KEVO-890326 format. One record per residue: residue number from 1; residue in one letter; x, y, z of N, C-alpha, C in turn. Coordinates in nm, 4 decimals, padded with zeros to 6 digits. Layout:
! KEVO-890326
<atom nr="NUM" rest="a" n_px="X" n_py="Y" n_pz="Z" ca_px="X" ca_py="Y" ca_pz="Z" c_px="X" c_py="Y" c_pz="Z"/>
...
***
This chain:
! KEVO-890326
<atom nr="1" rest="m" n_px="07.6784" n_py="13.3900" n_pz="09.1461" ca_px="07.7443" ca_py="13.4669" ca_pz="09.2484" c_px="07.8284" c_py="13.5755" c_pz="09.1813"/>
<atom nr="2" rest="d" n_px="07.8103" n_py="13.6936" n_pz="09.2278" ca_px="07.8806" ca_py="13.8091" ca_pz="09.1744" c_px="08.0158" c_py="13.8231" c_pz="09.2448"/>
<atom nr="3" rest="i" n_px="08.1231" n_py="13.8448" n_pz="09.1679" ca_px="08.2555" ca_py="13.8539" ca_pz="09.2291" c_px="08.2722" c_py="13.9830" c_pz="09.3093"/>
<atom nr="4" rest="y" n_px="08.1815" n_py="14.0759" n_pz="09.2973" ca_px="08.1892" ca_py="14.2011" ca_pz="09.3713" c_px="08.1094" c_py="14.1965" c_pz="09.5011"/>
<atom nr="5" rest="s" n_px="08.0510" n_py="14.0836" n_pz="09.5334" ca_px="07.9744" ca_py="14.0744" ca_pz="09.6573" c_px="08.0695" c_py="14.0597" c_pz="09.7761"/>
<atom nr="6" rest="r" n_px="08.0167" n_py="14.0831" n_pz="09.8974" ca_px="08.0994" ca_py="14.0750" ca_pz="10.0178" c_px="08.1287" c_py="13.9311" c_pz="10.0569"/>
<atom nr="7" rest="k" n_px="08.0452" n_py="13.8378" n_pz="10.0177" ca_px="08.0631" ca_py="13.6982" ca_pz="10.0566" c_px="08.1685" c_py="13.6274" c_pz="09.9724"/>
<atom nr="8" rest="f" n_px="08.1913" n_py="13.6721" n_pz="09.8529" ca_px="08.2826" ca_py="13.6031" ca_pz="09.7610" c_px="08.4255" c_py="13.5918" c_pz="09.8156"/>
<atom nr="9" rest="p" n_px="08.4879" n_py="13.7014" n_pz="09.8636" ca_px="08.6246" ca_py="13.6868" ca_pz="09.9158" c_px="08.6315" c_py="13.5947" c_pz="10.0385"/>
<atom nr="10" rest="i" n_px="08.5298" n_py="13.5952" n_pz="10.1215" ca_px="08.5281" ca_py="13.5095" ca_pz="10.2396" c_px="08.5211" c_py="13.3629" c_pz="10.1981"/>
<atom nr="11" rest="i" n_px="08.4401" n_py="13.3325" n_pz="10.0990" ca_px="08.4276" ca_py="13.1954" ca_pz="10.0508" c_px="08.5596" c_py="13.1483" c_pz="09.9891"/>
<atom nr="12" rest="i" n_px="08.6239" n_py="13.2332" n_pz="09.9123" ca_px="08.7526" ca_py="13.1985" ca_pz="09.8507" c_px="08.8583" c_py="13.1736" c_pz="09.9578"/>
<atom nr="13" rest="i" n_px="08.8625" n_py="13.2570" n_pz="10.0618" ca_px="08.9598" ca_py="13.2395" ca_pz="10.1696" c_px="08.9356" c_py="13.1080" c_pz="10.2426"/>
<atom nr="14" rest="i" n_px="08.8114" n_py="13.0753" n_pz="10.2705" ca_px="08.7788" ca_py="12.9500" ca_pz="10.3390" c_px="08.8209" c_py="12.8308" c_pz="10.2536"/>
<atom nr="15" rest="i" n_px="08.7964" n_py="12.8360" n_pz="10.1240" ca_px="08.8360" ca_py="12.7268" ca_pz="10.0344" c_px="08.9882" c_py="12.7116" c_pz="10.0317"/>
<atom nr="16" rest="l" n_px="09.0611" n_py="12.8216" n_pz="10.0218" ca_px="09.2073" ca_py="12.8155" ca_pz="10.0173" c_px="09.2667" c_py="12.7643" c_pz="10.1488"/>
<atom nr="17" rest="v" n_px="09.2096" n_py="12.8058" n_pz="10.2609" ca_px="09.2568" ca_py="12.7561" ca_pz="10.3902" c_px="09.2294" c_py="12.6057" c_pz="10.4019"/>
<atom nr="18" rest="g" n_px="09.1158" n_py="12.5605" n_pz="10.3515" ca_px="09.0847" ca_py="12.4182" ca_pz="10.3523" c_px="09.1821" c_py="12.3382" c_pz="10.2682"/>
<atom nr="19" rest="i" n_px="09.2176" n_py="12.3891" n_pz="10.1507" ca_px="09.3151" ca_py="12.3210" ca_pz="10.0640" c_px="09.4515" c_py="12.3165" c_pz="10.1317"/>
<atom nr="20" rest="l" n_px="09.4932" n_py="12.4255" n_pz="10.1947" ca_px="09.6211" ca_py="12.4291" ca_pz="10.2644" c_px="09.6236" c_py="12.3301" c_pz="10.3807"/>
<atom nr="21" rest="a" n_px="09.5167" n_py="12.3236" n_pz="10.4578" ca_px="09.5097" ca_py="12.2288" ca_pz="10.5700" c_px="09.5158" c_py="12.0850" c_pz="10.5193"/>
<atom nr="22" rest="f" n_px="09.4498" n_py="12.0569" n_pz="10.4095" ca_px="09.4516" ca_py="11.9226" ca_pz="10.3513" c_px="09.5928" c_py="11.8841" c_pz="10.3076"/>
<atom nr="23" rest="q" n_px="09.6653" n_py="11.9759" n_pz="10.2468" ca_px="09.8017" ca_py="11.9478" ca_pz="10.2025" c_px="09.8949" c_py="11.9254" c_pz="10.3205"/>
<atom nr="24" rest="v" n_px="09.8784" n_py="12.0016" n_pz="10.4274" ca_px="09.9636" ca_py="11.9847" ca_pz="10.5449" c_px="09.9375" c_py="11.8498" c_pz="10.6092"/>
<atom nr="25" rest="m" n_px="09.8126" n_py="11.8079" n_pz="10.6175" ca_px="09.7805" ca_py="11.6782" ca_pz="10.6774" c_px="09.8351" c_py="11.5626" c_pz="10.5935"/>
<atom nr="26" rest="n" n_px="09.8329" n_py="11.5745" n_pz="10.4637" ca_px="09.8836" ca_py="11.4685" ca_pz="10.3774" c_px="10.0346" c_py="11.4691" c_pz="10.3676"/>
<atom nr="27" rest="n" n_px="10.0991" n_py="11.5789" n_pz="10.3981" ca_px="10.2434" ca_py="11.5911" ca_pz="10.3842" c_px="10.3184" c_py="11.5358" c_pz="10.5045"/>
<atom nr="28" rest="e" n_px="10.2488" n_py="11.5033" n_pz="10.6139" ca_px="10.3155" ca_py="11.4534" ca_pz="10.7338" c_px="10.3791" c_py="11.3176" c_pz="10.7109"/>
<atom nr="29" rest="n" n_px="10.3311" n_py="11.2397" n_pz="10.6163" ca_px="10.3850" ca_py="11.1065" ca_pz="10.5909" c_px="10.5127" c_py="11.1093" c_pz="10.5091"/>
<atom nr="30" rest="n" n_px="10.5580" n_py="11.2257" n_pz="10.4681" ca_px="10.6747" ca_py="11.2348" ca_pz="10.3807" c_px="10.8039" c_py="11.2638" c_pz="10.4564"/>
<atom nr="31" rest="n" n_px="10.8075" n_py="11.2328" n_pz="10.5855" ca_px="10.9314" ca_py="11.2506" ca_pz="10.6592" c_px="11.0288" c_py="11.1406" c_pz="10.6193"/>
<atom nr="32" rest="p" n_px="11.1534" n_py="11.1770" n_pz="10.5920" ca_px="11.2499" ca_py="11.0748" ca_pz="10.5501" c_px="11.2761" c_py="10.9722" c_pz="10.6607"/>
<atom nr="33" rest="i" n_px="11.2910" n_py="10.8475" n_pz="10.6199" ca_px="11.3212" ca_py="10.7363" ca_pz="10.7090" c_px="11.4567" c_py="10.6805" c_pz="10.6670"/>
<atom nr="34" rest="i" n_px="11.5342" n_py="10.6334" n_pz="10.7644" ca_px="11.6674" ca_py="10.5805" ca_pz="10.7358" c_px="11.6584" c_py="10.4293" c_pz="10.7202"/>
<atom nr="35" rest="d" n_px="11.7100" n_py="10.3800" n_pz="10.6082" ca_px="11.7197" ca_py="10.2358" ca_pz="10.5865" c_px="11.8345" c_py="10.1834" c_pz="10.6729"/>
<atom nr="36" rest="s" n_px="11.8058" n_py="10.0883" n_pz="10.7597" ca_px="11.9059" ca_py="10.0423" ca_pz="10.8563" c_px="12.0207" c_py="09.9652" c_pz="10.7910"/>
<atom nr="37" rest="e" n_px="11.9984" n_py="09.9065" n_pz="10.6764" ca_px="12.1049" ca_py="09.8290" ca_pz="10.6110" c_px="12.1989" c_py="09.9156" c_pz="10.5292"/>
<atom nr="38" rest="t" n_px="12.1443" n_py="10.0131" n_pz="10.4584" ca_px="12.2270" ca_py="10.0935" ca_pz="10.3679" c_px="12.2487" c_py="10.2366" c_pz="10.4152"/>
<atom nr="39" rest="c" n_px="12.1784" n_py="10.2791" n_pz="10.5197" ca_px="12.1832" ca_py="10.4160" ca_pz="10.5729" c_px="12.1305" c_py="10.5188" c_pz="10.4722"/>
<atom nr="40" rest="e" n_px="12.0577" n_py="10.4734" n_pz="10.3724" ca_px="12.0025" ca_py="10.5643" ca_pz="10.2719" c_px="11.8664" c_py="10.6149" c_pz="10.3186"/>
<atom nr="41" rest="l" n_px="11.8372" n_py="10.7407" n_pz="10.2886" ca_px="11.7101" ca_py="10.8001" ca_pz="10.3264" c_px="11.6033" c_py="10.7654" c_pz="10.2229"/>
<atom nr="42" rest="y" n_px="11.4824" n_py="10.7370" n_pz="10.2718" ca_px="11.3707" ca_py="10.7091" ca_pz="10.1818" c_px="11.2413" c_py="10.7592" c_pz="10.2429"/>
<atom nr="43" rest="i" n_px="11.1383" n_py="10.7691" n_pz="10.1610" ca_px="11.0044" ca_py="10.8024" ca_pz="10.2079" c_px="10.9100" c_py="10.6930" c_pz="10.1625"/>
<atom nr="44" rest="q" n_px="10.8047" n_py="10.6722" n_pz="10.2392" ca_px="10.7022" ca_py="10.5768" ca_pz="10.2003" c_px="10.6149" c_py="10.6439" c_pz="10.0953"/>
<atom nr="45" rest="d" n_px="10.6089" n_py="10.5884" n_pz="09.9775" ca_px="10.5283" ca_py="10.6450" ca_pz="09.8698" c_px="10.3900" c_py="10.5817" c_pz="09.8746"/>
<atom nr="46" rest="s" n_px="10.2893" n_py="10.6629" n_pz="09.9013" ca_px="10.1533" ca_py="10.6106" ca_pz="09.9161" c_px="10.0888" c_py="10.5783" c_pz="09.7813"/>
<atom nr="47" rest="q" n_px="10.1439" n_py="10.6279" n_pz="09.6716" ca_px="10.0832" ca_py="10.6029" ca_pz="09.5412" c_px="10.1017" c_py="10.4583" c_pz="09.4975"/>
<atom nr="48" rest="f" n_px="10.2209" n_py="10.4018" n_pz="09.5194" ca_px="10.2414" ca_py="10.2628" ca_pz="09.4798" c_px="10.2744" c_py="10.1744" c_pz="09.6001"/>
<atom nr="49" rest="g" n_px="10.2717" n_py="10.2303" n_pz="09.7206" ca_px="10.2887" ca_py="10.1525" ca_pz="09.8415" c_px="10.4278" c_py="10.0978" c_pz="09.8643"/>
<atom nr="50" rest="g" n_px="10.5288" n_py="10.1672" n_pz="09.8190" ca_px="10.6655" ca_py="10.1194" ca_pz="09.8362" c_px="10.7572" c_py="10.2289" c_pz="09.8864"/>
<atom nr="51" rest="k" n_px="10.8858" n_py="10.1964" n_pz="09.8882" ca_px="10.9866" ca_py="10.2915" ca_pz="09.9315" c_px="11.0377" c_py="10.3707" c_pz="09.8115"/>
<atom nr="52" rest="k" n_px="11.0523" n_py="10.5010" n_pz="09.8304" ca_px="11.1114" ca_py="10.5869" ca_pz="09.7278" c_px="11.2414" c_py="10.6425" c_pz="09.7853"/>
<atom nr="53" rest="y" n_px="11.3541" n_py="10.5922" n_pz="09.7345" ca_px="11.4839" ca_py="10.6333" ca_pz="09.7868" c_px="11.5214" c_py="10.7703" c_pz="09.7335"/>
<atom nr="54" rest="l" n_px="11.5864" n_py="10.8502" n_pz="09.8202" ca_px="11.6180" ca_py="10.9888" ca_pz="09.7877" c_px="11.7623" c_py="11.0088" c_pz="09.7418"/>
<atom nr="55" rest="n" n_px="11.8402" n_py="10.9011" n_pz="09.7311" ca_px="11.9821" ca_py="10.9075" ca_pz="09.6929" c_px="12.0625" c_py="10.9973" c_pz="09.7859"/>
<atom nr="56" rest="e" n_px="12.0247" n_py="10.9966" n_pz="09.9157" ca_px="12.0970" ca_py="11.0693" ca_pz="10.0194" c_px="12.1241" c_py="10.9716" c_pz="10.1324"/>
<atom nr="57" rest="y" n_px="12.2364" n_py="10.9904" n_pz="10.2009" ca_px="12.2759" ca_py="10.9003" ca_pz="10.3084" c_px="12.2874" c_py="10.9770" c_pz="10.4385"/>
<atom nr="58" rest="d" n_px="12.2547" n_py="10.9110" n_pz="10.5482" ca_px="12.2638" ca_py="10.9708" ca_pz="10.6806" c_px="12.4070" c_py="10.9550" c_pz="10.7314"/>
<atom nr="59" rest="s" n_px="12.4729" n_py="11.0665" n_pz="10.7587" ca_px="12.6137" ca_py="11.0621" ca_pz="10.7975" c_px="12.6328" c_py="10.9962" c_pz="10.9335"/>
<atom nr="60" rest="k" n_px="12.5430" n_py="11.0186" n_pz="11.0275" ca_px="12.5565" ca_py="10.9565" ca_pz="11.1599" c_px="12.5434" c_py="10.8047" c_pz="11.1504"/>
<atom nr="61" rest="c" n_px="12.4532" n_py="10.7576" n_pz="11.0679" ca_px="12.4359" ca_py="10.6142" ca_pz="11.0493" c_px="12.5604" c_py="10.5539" c_pz="10.9850"/>
<atom nr="62" rest="l" n_px="12.6164" n_py="10.6222" n_pz="10.8855" ca_px="12.7377" ca_py="10.5717" ca_pz="10.8199" c_px="12.8550" c_py="10.5674" c_pz="10.9173"/>
<atom nr="63" rest="d" n_px="12.8688" n_py="10.6708" n_pz="11.0009" ca_px="12.9755" ca_py="10.6716" ca_pz="11.1011" c_px="12.9590" c_py="10.5561" c_pz="11.1988"/>
<atom nr="64" rest="f" n_px="12.8371" n_py="10.5307" n_pz="11.2407" ca_px="12.8113" ca_py="10.4215" ca_pz="11.3345" c_px="12.8433" c_py="10.2865" c_pz="11.2716"/>
<atom nr="65" rest="k" n_px="12.8061" n_py="10.2690" n_pz="11.1447" ca_px="12.8354" ca_py="10.1420" ca_pz="11.0756" c_px="12.9867" c_py="10.1234" c_pz="11.0581"/>
<atom nr="66" rest="n" n_px="13.0612" n_py="10.2316" n_pz="11.0355" ca_px="13.2065" ca_py="10.2204" ca_pz="11.0206" c_px="13.2746" c_py="10.1866" c_pz="11.1528"/>
<atom nr="67" rest="l" n_px="13.2171" n_py="10.2304" n_pz="11.2654" ca_px="13.2753" ca_py="10.1992" ca_pz="11.3948" c_px="13.2450" c_py="10.0561" c_pz="11.4394"/>
<atom nr="68" rest="n" n_px="13.1309" n_py="10.0041" n_pz="11.3940" ca_px="13.0885" ca_py="09.8687" ca_pz="11.4317" c_px="13.0746" c_py="09.7814" c_pz="11.3068"/>
<atom nr="69" rest="p" n_px="13.1821" n_py="09.7271" n_pz="11.2542" ca_px="13.1721" ca_py="09.6473" ca_pz="11.1302" c_px="13.1046" c_py="09.5143" c_pz="11.1517"/>
***
């Protein structure tokens, strides 16, 4: 395939759009979840099937825990 042909840029664009769509679909599982016991944010890591903590805490959860000991 010659890089100067008319089909080459169209094929490259289709491939790049496909890669972008694949990344967006796989990235939906990375929304942070709040641990109810510690109020720490984590994501489910699909590589080892466990929780990956982000060392960040949810302020609303901490406030609620302080009001209800």
